C-alpha positions in Angstrom: 32.3 -19.7 -14.7 32.5 -23.3 -13.7 29.5 -25.3 -12.5 31.3 -25.8 -9.2 31.8 -22.1 -8.7 28.1 -21.5 -9.5 27.0 -24.0 -7.0 29.1 -22.3 -4.3 27.5 -18.9 -5.1 24.0 -20.3 -5.1 24.7 -22.2 -1.9 25.9 -19.0 -0.2 22.8 -17.1 -1.3 20.5 -19.8 -0.1 22.3 -20.1 3.2 21.9 -16.3 3.8 18.2 -16.4 3.1 17.7 -19.5 5.3 19.5 -17.8 8.2 17.4 -14.7 7.8 14.3 -16.7 7.6 15.2 -18.5 10.8 15.9 -15.2 12.4 12.4 -14.0 11.5 10.9 -17.2 12.9 12.8 -16.7 16.2 11.6 -13.0 16.3 8.0 -14.1 15.8 8.2 -16.5 18.7 9.8 -13.9 20.9 7.0 -11.4 20.6 5.3 -11.1 24.1 3.7 -8.6 26.4 6.6 -6.2 26.1 5.6 -5.6 22.5 2.0 -4.9 23.5 3.2 -2.4 26.1 5.1 -0.4 23.5 2.0 -0.3 21.2 -0.2 0.9 24.1 2.3 3.6 25.0 2.3 5.0 21.5 -1.5 4.8 21.2 -1.7 7.0 24.3 1.1 9.3 23.4 0.4 12.9 22.6 3.8 13.3 20.9 5.9 11.7 18.2 8.2 8.7 18.2 11.8 9.8 17.7 13.7 6.8 16.2 17.4 6.8 16.6 20.4 4.5 15.9 23.9 4.4 14.5 25.6 2.6 11.7 23.3 0.0 10.0 20.8 0.3 12.8 20.6 4.0 12.0 19.8 3.1 8.4 17.0 0.7 9.5 15.7 3.4 11.9 15.2 5.7 8.9 13.2 3.1 7.0 11.1 2.4 10.1 10.3 6.1 10.4 9.2 6.2 6.7 6.8 3.3 7.3 5.4 4.7 10.6 4.7 8.2 9.2 3.0 6.7 6.1 0.7 4.5 8.3 -0.5 7.1 10.8 2.2 7.2 13.5 4.0 10.6 13.8 7.7 9.8 13.8 11.0 11.4 13.1 14.6 10.1 12.7 17.5 11.3 14.8 21.0 10.1 14.2 22.5 8.8 17.5 25.9 10.4 16.9 24.4 13.8 15.9 22.1 13.7 18.8 24.9 14.1 21.3 26.4 16.9 19.2 23.5 19.2 19.1 20.5 17.3 17.6 18.9 16.5 21.0 16.6 19.4 20.2 14.9 17.1 17.8 13.1 15.6 20.8 10.1 17.6 21.7 7.7 17.6 24.6 5.6 14.4 24.9 7.9 12.5 22.4 9.0 9.0 23.1 12.3 7.7 21.9 13.0 4.4 20.2 16.7 3.5 20.2 17.8 0.7 17.9 21.0 -1.2 18.6 22.0 -4.8 18.2 24.6 -4.7 21.0 23.1 -2.0 23.1 26.6 -1.1 24.2 28.0 1.3 21.5 29.6 4.4 22.9 27.1 6.8 21.4 24.2 4.8 22.8 25.8 4.8 26.3 25.9 8.6 26.2 22.5 9.1 24.6 20.3 6.8 26.6 20.8 8.5 30.0 20.3 11.9 28.4 16.9 10.9 27.0 15.9 9.6 30.4 17.1 12.8 32.2 14.9 14.8 29.8 11.9 12.9 31.1 11.1 11.0 27.9 10.2 7.3 27.7 13.0 5.3 26.2 12.1 2.2 24.1 15.0 -0.1 23.2 15.0 -2.3 20.2 18.0 -4.5 21.2 19.4 -8.0 20.8 21.5 -8.1 24.0 19.4 -8.4 27.2 22.4 -7.8 29.3 23.4 -4.5 27.6 23.5 -1.0 28.9 20.6 0.0 26.6 18.4 -2.8 27.8 19.0 -1.9 31.4 18.3 1.8 30.8 15.1 1.3 28.8 11.6 1.8 30.1 10.2 -0.5 27.3 11.9 -3.2 25.3 11.4 -4.6 21.8 13.6 -7.7 22.0 15.1 -8.8 18.7 16.9 -12.2 19.2 19.8 -12.9 16.8 21.6 -16.2 17.0 24.1 -15.4 14.3 24.6 -13.1 11.3 24.6 -14.5 7.8 28.0 -13.0 7.3 30.6 -15.9 7.3 32.6 -14.0 9.9 29.4 -13.4 11.9 30.1 -9.7 11.8 28.3 -7.8 9.0 24.7 -6.9 10.1 22.5 -9.1 8.0 20.1 -11.3 10.1 20.0 -8.6 12.8 19.0 -5.7 10.4 16.4 -7.9 8.7 14.9 -8.7 12.1 15.0 -5.0 13.2 13.2 -4.0 10.0 10.6 -6.7 10.5 10.1 -5.6 14.1 9.5 -2.1 12.8 6.9 -3.4 10.3 5.2 -5.4 13.0 5.0 -2.3 15.2 3.6 -0.1 12.3 0.9 -2.7 11.4 -0.2 -3.2 15.0 -0.6 0.5 15.4 -2.5 0.8 12.2 -4.9 -1.9 13.2 -5.5 -0.5 16.7 -6.1 3.0 15.2 -8.4 1.7 12.5 -6.2 3.3 9.9 -8.2 2.9 6.6 -7.5 3.0 2.9 -8.8 6.6 2.9 -6.4 7.5 5.6 -3.6 5.9 3.6 -4.7 7.9 0.5 -4.3 11.2 2.4 -0.6 10.6 3.0 0.1 9.0 -0.4 -1.4 11.4 -3.0 1.3 11.0 -5.6 2.2 8.4 -8.2 0.3 5.3 -9.2 -0.5 4.4 -5.6 -2.1 7.8 -5.1 -4.1 7.4 -8.3 -5.4 4.1 -7.1 -6.6 5.5 -3.8 -7.9 8.8 -5.1 -9.1 8.6 -8.7 -12.9 8.2 -9.0 -14.3 6.5 -12.0 -16.5 9.6 -12.7 -13.3 11.6 -13.2 -12.5 9.5 -16.3 -15.7 10.3 -18.2 -14.7 12.4 -21.2 -16.7 15.1 -22.9 -17.6 12.6 -25.7 -18.0 9.6 -23.6 -21.8 9.2 -23.1 -23.0 7.2 -26.2 -26.7 6.5 -26.1 -29.6 5.4 -28.3 -33.2 4.7 -27.5 -34.6 1.1 -27.5 -36.5 1.8 -30.8 -33.4 3.3 -32.6 -32.7 1.5 -35.9 -29.6 -0.6 -36.1 -27.9 1.8 -38.5 -28.1 4.6 -35.9 -26.8 2.2 -33.2 -23.7 1.3 -35.4 -23.1 5.0 -36.1 -23.3 5.9 -32.4 -20.9 3.1 -31.3 -18.5 4.0 -34.1 -18.5 7.8 -33.5 -18.0 7.6 -29.7 -15.2 5.0 -30.1 -15.9 3.2 -26.8 -17.0 -0.1 -28.4 -20.5 0.2 -26.9 -23.5 2.4 -26.3 -26.1 2.7 -23.5 -29.8 2.2 -24.4 -31.8 5.0 -22.7 -35.6 5.3 -22.6 -37.2 8.3 -20.9 -33.9 9.1 -19.2 -33.7 5.6 -17.7 -31.0 3.0 -18.5 -32.6 -0.1 -20.0 -29.7 -1.8 -21.7 -26.3 -1.8 -23.5 -25.2 -2.8 -27.0 -21.6 -3.6 -27.6 -19.7 -4.0 -30.8 -19.7 -7.8 -30.1 -23.5 -7.6 -30.1 -23.3 -6.0 -33.5 -21.0 -8.7 -34.9 -23.2 -11.5 -33.6 -26.3 -9.8 -35.1 -24.6 -9.6 -38.5 -23.8 -13.3 -38.4 -27.4 -14.3 -37.6 -29.7 -11.8 -39.2 -30.4 -11.2 -42.9 -32.8 -8.3 -42.8 -31.2 -5.5 -40.7 -33.7 -2.8 -41.7 -36.4 -4.1 -39.4 -34.2 -4.5 -36.3 -34.0 -2.0 -33.5 -31.8 -1.6 -30.5 -34.3 -3.5 -28.4 -33.8 -6.6 -30.5 -30.1 -7.0 -29.7 -29.4 -5.1 -26.5 -28.3 -6.7 -23.2 -30.9 -5.9 -20.6 -28.7 -6.1 -17.5 -25.6 -4.0 -18.1 -22.8 -3.7 -15.6 -22.9 -0.3 -14.0 -21.0 1.6 -11.3 -21.6 4.9 -9.5 -19.4 7.8 -10.5 -18.1 8.1 -6.9 -16.5 4.6 -7.0 -12.8 4.3 -7.3 -11.3 3.7 -10.7 -9.5 0.7 -9.3 -12.8 -0.8 -8.3 -14.2 -0.3 -11.8 -11.1 -2.0 -13.2 -11.6 -5.0 -10.9 -15.3 -5.3 -11.9 -14.4 -5.2 -15.6 -11.7 -7.8 -15.1 -14.1 -10.1 -13.2 -16.7 -9.9 -16.0 -14.3 -9.8 -18.9 -15.7 -6.6 -20.3 -14.0 -3.5 -21.7 -16.6 -0.8 -21.2 -18.6 0.1 -18.1 -21.6 2.3 -17.7 -21.2 5.0 -15.1 -24.3 6.3 -13.2 -25.1 9.0 -10.7 -27.9 7.4 -8.7 -30.4 6.5 -11.4 -29.0 8.9 -14.0 -26.8 7.8 -16.8 -23.6 9.9 -16.8 -21.4 8.2 -19.4 -19.2 5.3 -20.2 -15.6 4.4 -19.4 -13.4 2.1 -21.5 -10.8 -0.1 -20.0 -8.2 1.9 -21.9 -9.3 5.1 -20.1 -8.2 3.5 -16.8 -5.0 2.1 -18.1 -4.0 5.5 -19.7 -4.2 7.1 -16.2 -1.3 4.9 -15.1 -3.2 3.3 -12.3 -1.9 -0.1 -13.2 
């Protein structure tokens, strides 16, 4: 491929992204009280939001539904063409309907919009043409301005679908914030995969049956070395009278060997760190990982209140597939 051809291809890509970026900027500037009215309607609603569209707008509608339901807004997709051939039963009592269409004048939309109104449901239009049939029929409007598509023929939905998708995201986030939708709420609807593990896995769940190495402060160094070696966590807690008083890591052992000649007289107290990093067993594993990252450590002592429960190694977290 010649350098000239490459420049044409890269120029086309950059032009597309620039036009879509400009479209999003125009969308941001167009947000007004109409958007706020839609948010307030959905906050008060006792039903779901039925999102419909046709063609590329229908594809965007499906993604918007996926975002809404995962962030606390009950929603369902209804294809606009199927709706007028039997799927109007998708719409239930107290539901509102969001119809997505760039032109607002497609034949299916012209049939569907009056039917939704006649059933007594609130009709929300996400539309780019303020003179369209859909805009005139709608009770509420999410206006999506589109100056031109990125397509060189100004035909293929590109800028318009990007803007529709972004409007859906803006709606979902606004609803989340108004409802106070928390990370815990998010976890309840995302229990699977790495995301679910990040939101659900407690650090206490990762303590293994052989993961509570401990010595007393007067334990001889030989015993400390054996405990660290046998438990394979690279460290041991120092416990006196059931109270955590310190930690000894394999790094402490190496530094001791470099500095000390007579090891027989040394005890755990002589080399332990007196302020170990700890975390309660109820904390999320992701929080433990972040703490270990901040302090550049590979083992963390896990507590239940004032009681030592065990130790978790960085590898224990990574093996869970959380990161």
